[in-house]
C-alpha positions in Angstrom: -12.2 8.9 8.8 -15.9 8.7 9.6 -18.7 6.8 7.9 -22.0 8.5 8.5 -25.5 8.8 7.0 -27.0 11.9 5.4 -29.2 12.3 8.5 -26.0 12.6 10.6 -26.1 9.2 12.3 -22.5 8.0 12.7 -21.9 4.4 11.6 -18.1 4.0 11.9 -15.2 6.0 13.3 -11.5 5.3 13.1 -9.2 5.7 16.1 -7.4 8.7 14.6 -10.7 10.7 14.4 -11.6 9.7 18.0 -8.1 10.9 19.2 -8.6 14.1 17.2 -11.8 14.9 19.0 -10.7 13.5 22.4 -13.9 11.5 22.9 -14.4 7.9 23.8 -15.9 5.8 21.0 -19.1 5.2 22.8 -19.6 9.0 23.3 -18.9 9.8 19.6 -21.3 7.1 18.5 -24.1 8.8 20.4 -23.4 12.1 18.7 -24.9 13.2 15.4 -22.2 14.1 12.9 -23.9 17.5 12.4 -23.3 18.1 16.2 -19.6 17.6 15.6 -19.5 19.7 12.4 -21.8 22.4 13.5 -24.6 23.9 11.5 -22.7 26.6 9.7 -22.0 24.6 6.5 -24.8 22.1 6.7 -26.8 23.4 3.7 -23.8 23.7 1.4 -22.5 20.3 2.4 -25.9 18.7 1.9 -26.4 20.5 -1.4 -23.0 19.4 -2.7 -23.5 15.8 -1.6 -26.8 15.6 -3.4 -25.7 17.3 -6.6 -22.1 16.2 -7.0 -21.9 13.2 -4.6 -18.7 14.8 -3.2 -17.8 17.7 -1.0 -14.6 19.5 -0.1 -12.0 20.2 0.6 -13.3 22.7 3.1 -11.7 24.2 6.1 -13.8 23.6 9.2 -13.5 24.2 12.9 -14.3 21.3 15.2 -14.7 21.4 18.9 -12.9 18.8 21.0 -14.4 17.2 24.1 -12.6 19.8 26.3 -13.9 22.7 24.3 -10.7 23.5 22.4 -11.3 24.4 18.8 -9.2 22.7 16.1 -8.8 23.5 12.4 -9.4 20.7 10.0 -9.8 20.1 6.3 -12.7 17.8 5.4 -13.4 15.8 2.3 -16.6 13.8 1.8 -17.9 11.3 -0.8 -21.2 9.5 -1.1 -20.7 5.8 -1.3 -24.2 4.6 -1.6 -26.9 3.1 0.6 -26.4 -0.5 1.4 -27.4 -3.1 4.0 -29.5 -2.2 6.9 -29.0 1.5 6.2 -30.5 1.4 2.6 -32.9 4.2 3.3 -30.0 6.6 3.9 -27.0 7.5 1.8 -23.7 6.7 3.4 -20.9 9.2 3.3 -17.2 8.7 3.9 -15.4 11.7 5.4 -11.7 12.2 5.6 -10.8 14.8 8.2 -7.2 16.2 8.4 -6.1 18.2 11.4 -4.4 21.4 10.2 -4.2 23.2 13.5 -0.4 23.3 13.5 -0.4 24.7 9.9 -2.9 27.4 10.9 -0.9 28.6 14.0 1.7 30.5 12.0 -1.1 32.2 10.0 -2.8 33.2 13.3 0.5 34.5 14.7 1.0 36.6 11.6 -2.5 38.0 11.8 -2.1 38.9 15.5 1.2 40.6 14.7 -0.4 42.6 11.9 -3.3 43.7 14.2 -0.9 44.6 17.0 1.1 46.8 14.6 -2.1 48.5 13.4 -3.2 49.1 17.0 0.2 50.6 17.9 0.0 53.0 14.9 -3.5 54.1 16.1 -2.2 54.7 19.6 0.8 56.6 18.4 -1.5 58.8 16.2 -3.7 59.4 19.2 -0.7 60.5 21.3 0.7 62.8 18.7 -2.1 64.2 16.6 -1.2 66.0 13.4 -2.0 69.7 13.3 -4.7 70.6 10.7 
């Protein structure tokens, strides 16, 4: 879980999220949440949070400290703007690692592409007469 502001400033991070990313807490706290998420879905996330005050679930790819990409599902909810951060809305995000669930899907996709490539190669080897 991550508590962050709409400008991307990270306020709190739980241990599970730090382990998921492979970063030390002091490193993650220096990052902007948009750096972790990437810019690909920023406009749709921002729009949904402003309009509905929630976002997700959405599949997202995060990059761990070592550069490995992991598949996650992310849910967000706006919880208000309190305390010293009152100028910014605070957002709770729950992020679930689905990498293991995605591996069988990727293996099936690779198998299907391999079969298609094999068909193309066989067709090239044995062209049909017109």
